[in-house]
FIKOLTOR-279296 format. One line per 3 residues: number of its first residue (from 1); their letters; for each residue x, y, z of C-alpha. Coordinates in steps of 0.1 Angstrom, whole numbers. Example, Ala and Ser with C-alpha at 12.3 -4.5 7.8 and 13.67 -1.06 7.14 Angstrom:
2
1> as> 123/-45/78 ~ 137/-11/71
***
This chain:
202
1> mpk> -64/112/439 ~ -59/122/402 ~ -65/94/377
4> pin> -32/82/361 ~ -26/92/325 ~ -16/67/299
7> pya> 8/85/276 ~ 2/59/248 ~ -36/62/249
10> pse> -52/80/219 ~ -59/116/225 ~ -94/129/228
13> ipr> -106/163/219 ~ -130/177/245 ~ -161/196/234
16> dpf> -151/227/255 ~ -114/233/251 ~ -94/254/275
19> dfd> -120/251/303 ~ -99/258/334 ~ -112/267/369
22> spv> -87/295/374 ~ -75/322/350 ~ -44/315/330
25> dvq> -20/336/308 ~ -16/310/281 ~ -33/278/270
28> fvv> -22/251/246 ~ -27/215/235 ~ 5/194/241
31> dla> 19/183/208 ~ 44/154/208 ~ 66/169/182
34> evr> 69/201/201 ~ 76/183/234 ~ 104/162/217
37> yae> 119/195/203 ~ 118/211/237 ~ 133/180/253
40> sqy> 163/181/230 ~ 169/217/238 ~ 164/211/275
43> lih> 190/183/274 ~ 215/207/258 ~ 210/232/286
46> yhp> 209/205/314 ~ 242/188/303 ~ 261/216/284
49> yrl> 296/205/293 ~ 290/168/291 ~ 275/171/256
52> ffg> 301/196/244 ~ 331/177/255 ~ 315/144/247
55> slg> 307/155/212 ~ 342/169/207 ~ 357/136/219
58> lii> 334/116/196 ~ 344/137/166 ~ 381/132/174
61> lsv> 377/95/179 ~ 356/91/148 ~ 381/109/126
64> sfs> 410/89/140 ~ 391/57/136 ~ 382/65/100
67> ifv> 418/73/91 ~ 430/41/108 ~ 405/18/92
70> tvk> 409/34/58 ~ 446/29/59 ~ 443/-7/71
73> lgg> 417/-16/44 ~ 438/-4/15 ~ 444/33/17
76> ftp> 422/63/9 ~ 398/46/-15 ~ 360/52/-15
79> lpf> 348/19/-1 ~ 371/17/30 ~ 364/53/38
82> fis> 326/48/35 ~ 327/17/57 ~ 348/35/84
85> mmi> 325/65/83 ~ 293/44/87 ~ 309/26/117
88> smi> 319/59/133 ~ 284/73/128 ~ 267/43/144
91> vss> 292/43/174 ~ 288/81/179 ~ 250/79/179
94> vay> 250/51/205 ~ 275/70/226 ~ 255/102/224
97> lam> 223/84/234 ~ 241/68/263 ~ 252/103/276
100> vsr> 216/115/279 ~ 195/84/282 ~ 191/85/320
103> tkt> 182/122/320 ~ 158/117/291 ~ 140/89/309
106> gvr> 137/110/340 ~ 123/140/321 ~ 97/119/303
109> qrl> 86/103/336 ~ 82/137/353 ~ 62/150/323
112> veh> 38/121/327 ~ 36/126/364 ~ 26/163/358
115> gvv> 1/153/331 ~ 20/170/303 ~ 15/143/276
118> agv> 4/144/240 ~ -31/156/232 ~ -40/171/266
121> ecg> -48/207/273 ~ -26/227/297 ~ -27/262/310
124> vlc> 1/283/325 ~ -2/314/347 ~ 28/335/357
127> set> 19/355/387 ~ 41/380/405 ~ 57/353/426
130> eli> 48/319/411 ~ 46/298/380 ~ 13/278/380
133> lhs> 6/249/357 ~ -29/235/351 ~ -31/200/336
136> pqg> -54/170/338 ~ -33/159/368 ~ -41/190/388
139> efr> -25/224/397 ~ 12/227/403 ~ 30/257/417
142> wpl> 67/268/418 ~ 83/300/431 ~ 97/322/403
145> snl> 130/326/421 ~ 137/289/412 ~ 126/292/376
148> ndf> 149/290/346 ~ 136/301/312 ~ 151/294/278
151> rqs> 137/312/248 ~ 138/291/216 ~ 128/297/180
154> rgl> 96/277/185 ~ 86/288/220 ~ 96/292/256
157> ilc> 110/265/278 ~ 103/270/315 ~ 122/248/340
160> pep> 108/251/375 ~ 126/220/389 ~ 152/194/379
163> lff> 142/169/352 ~ 110/188/343 ~ 100/216/319
166> vfv> 70/233/305 ~ 71/242/269 ~ 50/271/257
169> pke> 48/271/219 ~ 47/303/200 ~ 13/293/185
172> shf> -4/290/219 ~ -35/309/229 ~ -24/339/249
175> sre> -52/356/270 ~ -38/391/274 ~ -5/395/255
178> dhh> 14/380/226 ~ 42/355/228 ~ 70/381/228
181> sfc> 54/401/256 ~ 47/370/277 ~ 84/359/274
184> krv> 96/394/283 ~ 72/397/314 ~ 83/362/326
187> rqq> 119/371/324 ~ 114/404/343 ~ 94/388/370
190> idh> 120/361/375 ~ 148/387/378 ~ 127/407/403
193> qrh> 120/376/425 ~ 156/366/424 ~ 166/401/434
196> eaf> 141/401/463 ~ 153/367/474 ~ 189/379/474
199> rrs> 180/411/493 ~ 162/391/520 ~ 192/368/524
202> i> 216/396/533
***
């Protein structure tokens, strides 16, 4: 049974980095800042309508509240307006965090379960039919037909199952192609596997 990983433990740099038993397409050291960036992008894709309409509602409520408080505290003068804006920002921030807090907690728990925590080395292989993740917790496999990919400015987010993602940064070590070619090949193989799955279902 794999040894549990403590996400708060200080990271250690092994003497022989990227030493995997099986070949991989890309290798990287998990960086906390990169994971938090990917997490924010993942949440936007996971809850697009909730965040869009929620943010729109918060903006309308904040503006209405600011106008109401400003008028009640003496009209459109700098101090009442500043106070109302600060209150609106605090309330909006708390409301936004409440909209995604449960999902964020689930995502972080799943990352730990798969061994994708700060300071560890991971490898990813995209075969013709599967996405394979190598981490200190072992090897994990998912069919490409169930994989979603989101290309971002700082890397590629791969989502093989709910509440879990693998982020491949642009600055990763690619074994046989560059980042652009890797992203393009992954997208082509996903489309092919989905087409084959649809063809078999009819």
